N, CA, C and O atoms as a DFTB+ gen file, in Angstrom:
540 C
 N C O
     1  1      23.370     -21.531      -6.938
     2  2      23.539     -21.567      -5.400
     3  2      23.330     -23.076      -4.962
     4  3      24.047     -23.436      -4.029
     5  1      22.543     -23.921      -5.440
     6  2      22.408     -25.113      -4.947
     7  2      23.591     -25.962      -5.095
     8  3      23.872     -26.816      -4.254
     9  1      24.347     -25.732      -6.231
    10  2      25.700     -26.366      -6.334
    11  2      26.732     -26.004      -5.304
    12  3      27.577     -26.831      -4.960
    13  1      26.688     -24.786      -4.800
    14  2      27.541     -24.288      -3.927
    15  2      27.298     -24.885      -2.497
    16  3      28.178     -25.255      -1.720
    17  1      25.908     -24.912      -2.285
    18  2      25.586     -25.724      -0.957
    19  2      25.914     -27.038      -0.827
    20  3      26.241     -27.522       0.256
    21  1      25.836     -27.823      -2.118
    22  2      26.197     -29.285      -2.020
    23  2      27.718     -29.328      -1.880
    24  3      28.136     -30.275      -1.215
    25  1      28.628     -28.482      -2.380
    26  2      29.975     -28.351      -2.101
    27  2      30.313     -28.123      -0.581
    28  3      31.232     -28.758      -0.062
    29  1      29.597     -27.253       0.099
    30  2      29.841     -26.812       1.309
    31  2      29.359     -27.797       2.316
    32  3      30.045     -27.919       3.331
    33  1      28.257     -28.535       2.186
    34  2      27.730     -29.170       3.228
    35  2      27.740     -30.666       2.714
    36  3      27.281     -30.911       1.598
    37  1      28.254     -31.663       3.508
    38  2      28.200     -32.980       3.129
    39  2      26.772     -33.573       3.091
    40  3      25.923     -33.242       3.919
    41  1      26.545     -34.437       2.127
    42  2      25.120     -34.963       1.928
    43  2      25.268     -36.600       2.080
    44  3      26.326     -37.228       2.036
    45  1      23.984     -37.114       2.263
    46  2      23.919     -38.407       2.506
    47  2      22.828     -38.891       1.545
    48  3      21.991     -38.116       1.082
    49  1      22.864     -40.117       1.280
    50  2      21.840     -40.748       0.430
    51  2      20.603     -40.792       1.327
    52  3      20.718     -40.687       2.548
    53  1      19.528     -40.932       0.780
    54  2      18.183     -41.072       1.447
    55  2      18.299     -42.316       2.514
    56  3      17.946     -42.260       3.692
    57  1      18.841     -43.393       1.882
    58  2      18.996     -44.639       2.677
    59  2      19.881     -44.415       3.963
    60  3      19.538     -44.899       5.042
    61  1      21.036     -43.663       3.816
    62  2      21.857     -43.414       4.940
    63  2      21.233     -42.535       5.919
    64  3      21.371     -42.705       7.130
    65  1      20.486     -41.512       5.352
    66  2      19.831     -40.475       6.294
    67  2      18.718     -41.231       7.146
    68  3      18.551     -40.973       8.338
    69  1      18.063     -42.061       6.547
    70  2      17.009     -42.811       7.177
    71  2      17.623     -43.690       8.450
    72  3      16.931     -44.026       9.411
    73  1      18.822     -43.960       8.325
    74  2      19.601     -44.738       9.411
    75  2      19.839     -43.920      10.459
    76  3      20.152     -44.460      11.520
    77  1      19.751     -42.559      10.402
    78  2      20.090     -41.775      11.501
    79  2      18.940     -41.694      12.498
    80  3      17.764     -41.811      12.155
    81  1      19.340     -41.487      13.744
    82  2      18.229     -41.188      14.825
    83  2      17.554     -39.990      14.425
    84  3      18.095     -39.028      13.880
    85  1      16.212     -40.109      14.757
    86  2      15.263     -38.774      14.435
    87  2      15.758     -37.692      15.273
    88  3      15.582     -36.523      14.931
    89  1      16.449     -38.044      16.495
    90  2      16.861     -37.001      17.203
    91  2      18.095     -36.248      16.472
    92  3      18.149     -35.027      16.625
    93  1      18.934     -36.781      15.813
    94  2      19.996     -36.404      14.969
    95  2      19.257     -35.570      13.817
    96  3      19.615     -34.405      13.644
    97  1      18.452     -36.004      13.186
    98  2      17.772     -35.176      12.130
    99  2      17.163     -33.917      12.647
   100  3      17.222     -32.886      11.977
   101  1      16.558     -33.959      13.854
   102  2      15.922     -32.834      14.415
   103  2      16.955     -31.906      14.760
   104  3      16.777     -30.702      14.576
   105  1      18.034     -32.361      15.250
   106  2      19.163     -31.461      15.758
   107  2      19.683     -30.529      14.532
   108  3      19.975     -29.343      14.682
   109  1      19.756     -31.213      13.329
   110  2      20.179     -30.542      12.178
   111  2      19.152     -29.677      11.733
   112  3      19.443     -28.540      11.363
   113  1      17.899     -30.113      11.726
   114  2      16.819     -29.424      11.381
   115  2      16.525     -28.113      12.099
   116  3      16.161     -27.079      11.540
   117  1      16.714     -28.269      13.318
   118  2      16.569     -27.071      14.259
   119  2      17.567     -25.954      13.796
   120  3      17.170     -24.792      13.712
   121  1      18.665     -26.244      13.541
   122  2      19.716     -25.210      13.112
   123  2      19.411     -24.769      11.689
   124  3      19.669     -23.597      11.417
   125  1      18.917     -25.521      10.780
   126  2      18.699     -25.029       9.481
   127  2      17.346     -24.234       9.538
   128  3      17.266     -23.231       8.829
   129  1      16.344     -24.569      10.270
   130  2      15.149     -23.734      10.483
   131  2      15.429     -22.440      10.983
   132  3      15.002     -21.414      10.453
   133  1      16.174     -22.473      12.046
   134  2      16.560     -21.014      12.653
   135  2      17.431     -20.179      11.788
   136  3      17.350     -18.950      11.801
   137  1      18.290     -20.854      11.011
   138  2      19.038     -19.990      10.105
   139  2      18.144     -19.474       8.902
   140  3      18.343     -18.381       8.371
   141  1      17.183     -20.314       8.532
   142  2      16.267     -19.768       7.537
   143  2      15.409     -18.549       8.131
   144  3      15.291     -17.527       7.454
   145  1      14.884     -18.641       9.237
   146  2      14.193     -17.619       9.795
   147  2      14.954     -16.347      10.148
   148  3      14.418     -15.247      10.016
   149  1      16.218     -16.493      10.603
   150  2      17.108     -15.375      10.813
   151  2      17.431     -14.647       9.437
   152  3      17.451     -13.421       9.334
   153  1      17.674     -15.496       8.424
   154  2      17.929     -14.912       7.058
   155  2      16.783     -14.109       6.561
   156  3      16.913     -12.974       6.102
   157  1      15.571     -14.791       6.680
   158  2      14.404     -14.123       6.251
   159  2      14.126     -12.677       6.964
   160  3      13.758     -11.654       6.387
   161  1      14.367     -12.829       8.232
   162  2      14.078     -11.620       8.951
   163  2      15.144     -10.456       8.404
   164  3      14.775      -9.322       8.100
   165  1      16.403     -10.880       8.334
   166  2      17.360      -9.815       7.971
   167  2      16.983      -9.322       6.593
   168  3      17.005      -8.109       6.385
   169  1      16.643     -10.159       5.643
   170  2      16.246      -9.692       4.286
   171  2      14.949      -8.846       4.247
   172  3      14.915      -7.807       3.587
   173  1      13.871      -9.295       4.961
   174  2      12.514      -8.708       4.750
   175  2      12.256      -7.672       5.745
   176  3      11.509      -6.737       5.457
   177  1      12.846      -7.763       6.969
   178  2      12.601      -6.870       8.034
   179  2      13.816      -6.258       8.837
   180  3      13.988      -6.484      10.035
   181  1      14.603      -5.502       8.106
   182  2      15.787      -5.049       8.816
   183  2      15.452      -4.220      10.129
   184  3      14.632      -3.304      10.190
   185  1      16.129      -4.640      11.030
   186  2      15.985      -4.128      12.469
   187  2      17.139      -4.069      13.212
   188  3      18.195      -4.489      12.739
   189  1      17.069      -3.566      14.398
   190  2      18.189      -3.547      15.367
   191  2      18.237      -5.024      15.965
   192  3      17.246      -5.754      16.012
   193  1      19.593      -5.401      16.447
   194  2      19.802      -6.759      16.942
   195  2      18.928      -7.244      17.984
   196  3      18.586      -8.426      17.997
   197  1      18.485      -6.298      18.987
   198  2      17.755      -6.924      20.088
   199  2      16.291      -7.180      19.460
   200  3      15.632      -8.118      19.909
   201  1      15.766      -6.366      18.431
   202  2      14.517      -6.666      17.812
   203  2      14.587      -7.858      16.944
   204  3      13.583      -8.564      16.847
   205  1      15.717      -8.171      16.272
   206  2      16.087      -9.282      15.562
   207  2      15.878     -10.587      16.400
   208  3      15.212     -11.567      16.067
   209  1      16.644     -10.383      17.653
   210  2      16.561     -11.592      18.468
   211  2      15.184     -11.815      18.934
   212  3      14.776     -12.975      18.874
   213  1      14.420     -10.928      19.378
   214  2      13.107     -11.135      19.793
   215  2      12.179     -11.652      18.812
   216  3      11.323     -12.485      19.109
   217  1      12.345     -11.125      17.523
   218  2      11.430     -11.634      16.405
   219  2      11.816     -13.067      16.094
   220  3      10.944     -13.841      15.699
   221  1      12.979     -13.439      16.236
   222  2      13.524     -14.873      15.870
   223  2      12.986     -15.795      16.887
   224  3      12.570     -16.908      16.566
   225  1      12.980     -15.327      18.222
   226  2      12.595     -16.250      19.286
   227  2      11.091     -16.404      19.198
   228  3      10.595     -17.476      19.542
   229  1      10.304     -15.386      18.752
   230  2       8.927     -15.517      18.647
   231  2       8.572     -16.445      17.457
   232  3       7.480     -17.014      17.486
   233  1       9.393     -16.635      16.434
   234  2       9.205     -17.473      15.268
   235  2       9.728     -18.867      15.326
   236  3       9.213     -19.763      14.658
   237  1      10.762     -19.065      16.131
   238  2      11.411     -20.343      16.273
   239  2      11.198     -20.845      17.614
   240  3      12.053     -20.784      18.497
   241  1       9.960     -21.377      17.763
   242  2       9.606     -21.988      19.161
   243  2       8.696     -23.120      18.829
   244  3       8.070     -23.199      17.772
   245  1       8.659     -24.043      19.853
   246  2       7.829     -25.329      19.612
   247  2       6.410     -24.948      19.095
   248  3       5.990     -25.503      18.080
   249  1       5.692     -24.071      19.716
   250  2       4.444     -23.820      19.532
   251  2       4.179     -23.400      17.945
   252  3       3.290     -23.879      17.241
   253  1       5.056     -22.498      17.581
   254  2       4.870     -21.924      16.168
   255  2       5.237     -22.997      15.206
   256  3       4.532     -23.138      14.206
   257  1       6.322     -23.810      15.411
   258  2       6.756     -24.869      14.647
   259  2       5.679     -26.046      14.436
   260  3       5.470     -26.628      13.371
   261  1       5.067     -26.269      15.613
   262  2       3.811     -27.294      15.622
   263  2       2.791     -26.842      14.667
   264  3       2.328     -27.577      13.795
   265  1       2.432     -25.553      14.859
   266  2       1.421     -25.067      14.062
   267  2       1.718     -24.949      12.528
   268  3       0.840     -25.103      11.680
   269  1       2.956     -24.679      12.256
   270  2       3.501     -24.725      10.824
   271  2       3.323     -26.115      10.340
   272  3       2.827     -26.344       9.237
   273  1       3.707     -27.016      11.121
   274  2       3.619     -28.549      10.632
   275  2       2.255     -28.883      10.249
   276  3       2.010     -29.509       9.218
   277  1       1.272     -28.436      11.143
   278  2      -0.132     -28.762      10.775
   279  2      -0.579     -28.187       9.385
   280  3      -1.413     -28.773       8.695
   281  1       0.007     -27.032       9.017
   282  2      -0.442     -26.495       7.726
   283  2       0.230     -27.302       6.541
   284  3      -0.240     -27.246       5.405
   285  1       1.351     -28.056       6.851
   286  2       2.074     -28.755       5.947
   287  2       1.498     -30.092       5.565
   288  3       1.482     -30.476       4.395
   289  1       0.993     -30.841       6.635
   290  2       0.684     -32.195       6.595
   291  2       0.034     -32.839       5.317
   292  3       0.410     -33.913       4.848
   293  1      -1.033     -32.030       4.777
   294  2      -1.712     -32.497       3.631
   295  2      -0.970     -32.526       2.353
   296  3      -1.316     -33.270       1.436
   297  1       0.106     -31.683       2.269
   298  2       1.000     -31.603       1.162
   299  2       2.240     -32.583       1.212
   300  3       3.020     -32.564       0.260
   301  1       2.452     -33.401       2.227
   302  2       3.715     -34.107       2.492
   303  2       3.601     -35.464       1.777
   304  3       2.513     -36.027       1.656
   305  1       4.680     -35.944       1.335
   306  2       4.636     -37.276       0.635
   307  2       4.584     -38.318       1.831
   308  3       4.646     -37.938       3.000
   309  1       4.477     -39.564       1.498
   310  2       4.404     -40.746       2.356
   311  2       5.820     -40.854       3.076
   312  3       5.906     -41.128       4.273
   313  1       6.893     -40.625       2.285
   314  2       8.251     -40.628       2.723
   315  2       8.423     -39.467       3.852
   316  3       8.953     -39.673       4.943
   317  1       7.927     -38.293       3.451
   318  2       8.137     -37.165       4.440
   319  2       7.365     -37.375       5.686
   320  3       7.854     -37.083       6.777
   321  1       6.035     -37.931       5.548
   322  2       5.180     -38.191       6.669
   323  2       5.807     -39.294       7.646
   324  3       5.602     -39.239       8.858
   325  1       6.543     -40.247       7.086
   326  2       7.304     -41.184       7.861
   327  2       8.462     -40.517       8.674
   328  3       8.709     -40.907       9.816
   329  1       9.143     -39.548       8.105
   330  2      10.124     -38.821       8.788
   331  2       9.543     -37.901       9.954
   332  3      10.092     -37.803      11.052
   333  1       8.477     -37.297       9.627
   334  2       7.815     -36.518      10.632
   335  2       7.264     -37.468      11.855
   336  3       7.348     -37.143      13.040
   337  1       6.748     -38.567      11.427
   338  2       6.238     -39.476      12.491
   339  2       7.474     -39.942      13.360
   340  3       7.382     -40.017      14.586
   341  1       8.510     -40.221      12.749
   342  2       9.687     -40.765      13.525
   343  2      10.135     -39.680      14.515
   344  3      10.449     -39.905      15.683
   345  1      10.128     -38.410      13.883
   346  2      10.579     -37.379      14.808
   347  2       9.715     -37.059      15.836
   348  3      10.153     -36.682      16.923
   349  1       8.478     -37.174      15.599
   350  2       7.330     -36.905      16.501
   351  2       7.410     -37.876      17.723
   352  3       7.183     -37.537      18.884
   353  1       7.755     -39.095      17.319
   354  2       7.653     -40.163      18.338
   355  2       9.077     -40.531      18.984
   356  3       9.147     -41.469      19.779
   357  1      10.173     -39.806      18.647
   358  2      11.438     -40.003      19.211
   359  2      11.410     -39.812      20.707
   360  3      10.564     -39.069      21.203
   361  1      12.237     -40.405      21.398
   362  2      12.470     -40.248      22.933
   363  2      12.926     -38.808      23.063
   364  3      13.843     -38.340      22.389
   365  1      12.206     -38.105      24.006
   366  2      12.674     -36.716      24.363
   367  2      13.390     -36.813      25.683
   368  3      13.089     -37.655      26.529
   369  1      14.353     -35.921      25.830
   370  2      14.960     -35.764      27.096
   371  2      13.938     -34.886      27.968
   372  3      12.745     -35.181      28.036
   373  1      14.418     -33.940      28.536
   374  2      13.436     -33.050      29.359
   375  2      12.667     -32.271      28.540
   376  3      13.145     -31.718      27.550
   377  1      11.351     -32.162      28.909
   378  2      10.349     -31.354      27.924
   379  2      10.453     -29.822      28.537
   380  3      10.668     -29.617      29.731
   381  1      10.293     -28.897      27.674
   382  2      10.406     -27.445      28.115
   383  2       9.076     -27.152      28.848
   384  3       8.091     -27.797      28.489
   385  1       8.955     -26.275      29.804
   386  2       7.700     -25.842      30.425
   387  2       6.896     -24.876      29.646
   388  3       5.712     -24.653      29.894
   389  1       7.627     -24.259      28.613
   390  2       6.852     -23.251      27.901
   391  2       5.910     -23.699      26.886
   392  3       5.229     -22.902      26.240
   393  1       5.858     -24.975      26.734
   394  2       4.840     -25.693      25.762
   395  2       4.375     -26.949      26.166
   396  3       4.955     -27.601      27.033
   397  1       3.231     -27.378      25.518
   398  2       2.722     -28.768      25.889
   399  2       3.630     -29.912      25.213
   400  3       4.222     -29.725      24.150
   401  1       3.678     -31.059      25.904
   402  2       4.474     -32.077      25.233
   403  2       3.983     -32.445      23.798
   404  3       4.804     -32.819      22.961
   405  1       2.793     -32.355      23.532
   406  2       2.179     -32.619      22.192
   407  2       2.862     -31.594      21.216
   408  3       3.373     -32.038      20.188
   409  1       2.898     -30.286      21.474
   410  2       3.396     -29.457      20.646
   411  2       4.825     -29.528      20.492
   412  3       5.306     -29.266      19.389
   413  1       5.598     -29.863      21.503
   414  2       7.048     -30.132      21.369
   415  2       7.313     -31.385      20.660
   416  3       8.350     -31.382      19.996
   417  1       6.604     -32.466      20.649
   418  2       6.746     -33.660      19.830
   419  2       6.469     -33.236      18.345
   420  3       7.188     -33.689      17.454
   421  1       5.497     -32.424      18.080
   422  2       5.141     -32.056      16.712
   423  2       6.227     -31.264      16.246
   424  3       6.624     -31.625      15.138
   425  1       6.903     -30.184      16.802
   426  2       7.874     -29.425      16.511
   427  2       9.087     -30.210      16.222
   428  3       9.752     -29.886      15.238
   429  1       9.486     -31.270      17.006
   430  2      10.457     -32.106      16.681
   431  2      10.265     -32.954      15.386
   432  3      11.235     -33.328      14.727
   433  1       9.051     -33.226      15.068
   434  2       8.733     -33.885      13.820
   435  2       9.059     -32.950      12.609
   436  3       9.609     -33.451      11.629
   437  1       8.764     -31.673      12.623
   438  2       9.100     -30.589      11.685
   439  2      10.451     -30.571      11.567
   440  3      10.957     -30.611      10.446
   441  1      11.192     -30.510      12.666
   442  2      12.719     -30.307      12.654
   443  2      13.393     -31.547      12.070
   444  3      14.438     -31.433      11.429
   445  1      12.841     -32.673      12.271
   446  2      13.393     -33.906      11.748
   447  2      13.131     -33.885      10.102
   448  3      14.003     -34.323       9.352
   449  1      12.147     -33.465       9.696
   450  2      11.924     -33.318       8.295
   451  2      12.856     -32.267       7.717
   452  3      13.456     -32.519       6.672
   453  1      12.996     -31.216       8.277
   454  2      13.903     -30.146       7.753
   455  2      15.230     -30.630       7.711
   456  3      15.885     -30.486       6.679
   457  1      15.768     -31.258       8.833
   458  2      17.009     -32.017       8.942
   459  2      17.203     -33.069       7.754
   460  3      18.216     -33.018       7.057
   461  1      16.283     -33.949       7.558
   462  2      16.286     -34.978       6.539
   463  2      16.486     -34.318       5.181
   464  3      17.362     -34.767       4.442
   465  1      15.687     -33.214       4.771
   466  2      15.654     -32.757       3.477
   467  2      17.080     -32.027       3.410
   468  3      17.664     -32.015       2.326
   469  1      17.568     -31.514       4.357
   470  2      18.814     -30.688       4.109
   471  2      19.955     -31.683       3.986
   472  3      20.847     -31.550       3.148
   473  1      19.888     -32.756       4.916
   474  2      21.017     -33.747       4.843
   475  2      21.047     -34.447       3.506
   476  3      22.140     -34.771       3.041
   477  1      19.971     -34.695       2.877
   478  2      19.849     -35.545       1.703
   479  2      20.040     -34.632       0.426
   480  3      20.010     -35.101      -0.711
   481  1      20.230     -33.351       0.687
   482  2      20.438     -32.400      -0.331
   483  2      19.153     -32.057      -1.285
   484  3      19.290     -31.625      -2.430
   485  1      18.039     -32.274      -0.742
   486  2      16.752     -31.997      -1.285
   487  2      16.345     -30.563      -1.079
   488  3      15.305     -30.238      -0.505
   489  1      17.198     -29.751      -1.565
   490  2      17.291     -28.224      -1.212
   491  2      15.961     -27.663      -1.971
   492  3      15.378     -26.774      -1.351
   493  1      15.435     -28.021      -3.131
   494  2      14.349     -27.435      -3.742
   495  2      13.123     -27.744      -2.833
   496  3      12.335     -26.839      -2.557
   497  1      12.958     -28.963      -2.383
   498  2      11.752     -29.408      -1.662
   499  2      11.883     -28.663      -0.285
   500  3      10.847     -28.222       0.212
   501  1      12.994     -28.503       0.322
   502  2      13.224     -27.745       1.588
   503  2      12.817     -26.324       1.342
   504  3      12.077     -25.788       2.167
   505  1      13.203     -25.694       0.345
   506  2      12.867     -24.320       0.098
   507  2      11.393     -24.245      -0.175
   508  3      10.803     -23.273       0.298
   509  1      10.771     -25.048      -0.807
   510  2       9.371     -25.070      -1.121
   511  2       8.570     -25.258       0.246
   512  3       7.483     -24.703       0.402
   513  1       9.095     -25.989       1.144
   514  2       8.353     -26.203       2.447
   515  2       8.568     -25.075       3.376
   516  3       7.621     -24.651       4.039
   517  1       9.821     -24.527       3.475
   518  2       9.889     -23.450       4.268
   519  2       9.324     -22.090       3.837
   520  3       8.974     -21.255       4.670
   521  1       9.245     -21.890       2.515
   522  2       8.655     -20.799       1.981
   523  2       7.092     -20.743       2.025
   524  3       6.423     -19.720       1.877
   525  1       6.660     -21.892       2.230
   526  2       5.050     -22.018       2.315
   527  2       4.487     -21.549       3.546
   528  3       3.305     -21.218       3.640
   529  1       5.368     -21.511       4.565
   530  2       4.939     -21.037       6.049
   531  2       4.741     -19.598       6.224
   532  3       5.363     -18.743       5.593
   533  1       3.838     -19.366       7.118
   534  2       3.641     -17.992       7.368
   535  2       4.454     -17.531       8.516
   536  3       4.089     -17.745       9.672
   537  1       5.686     -16.822       8.188
   538  2       6.504     -16.231       9.132
   539  2       6.025     -15.043       9.599
   540  3       6.658     -14.412      10.446
């Protein structure tokens, strides 16, 4: 499966990916994270569409992502921590009213890490991180 993903999605070197804005990494990471949650829900908890949507929204939000990041921090490499830091500190547009600015910044850090791992083709590490979370 990993080979098929590499063919389907373009990859960058770590050096190239580090040149991207953390906002771009978070943009990609947001999509990858949501796709992972949706796929997990469909596989583990078959339900009706409206229930799937509500379950996804309850799991893919800044507060839950920030909490998930906190559980990961001790197991991240220095390089991964740097990506999280860049994502957390990147300039935000308007902040949502549904969560605190701190939680939103932390969730952006997680999304940047997920985007970085995906873009650089580090699918085993990405899988390890995503599966370590309590969904």
